[in-house]
N, C-alpha and C positions, 0 to 999 in steps of 0.2 A: 740152357741147352747144352748138350754135350758136344765135344769136338767131333767133326766129321771130315772125311777126305773129300775135298771139292772135286776130285777127278773120279769119284766113284760112279760107275755106270748103272745107277739104280734110280728109281723114281716111284712115285705113287701119288696118292691124293692127300691133301692137307699136310700135316707135319711129316708124313713118311716120304714126301717128295723133296726134302731139303737138298739132296744131292743133285737133283735135276736143275733147280734154279741157280745154284751157285757154281756149276761146272762151266769152264771156259767155253766148251763147244756148244753149250746150251743157249748161248745168246741168240742164235739163229731162230729159236722158237719165239723170241720176242720182237724180231725184226720183220719189217714189211716193206715191199717196194712201192714207191709212190711216184707217179708221174706229175710233173708240174709244167703247165703251159702258160706262157706269158707273151707280151708284146715287146719287141726290141725297141730300145729308146733311140 
């Protein structure tokens, strides 16, 4: 694969979306809030 700028604001489907997955700000697309409920010991 050729070198690409990880901060490039572009994206697409399949291989044309490489800049989207590797950008620092794009990590939020892979994160999800989860609530955990438990009993106190």
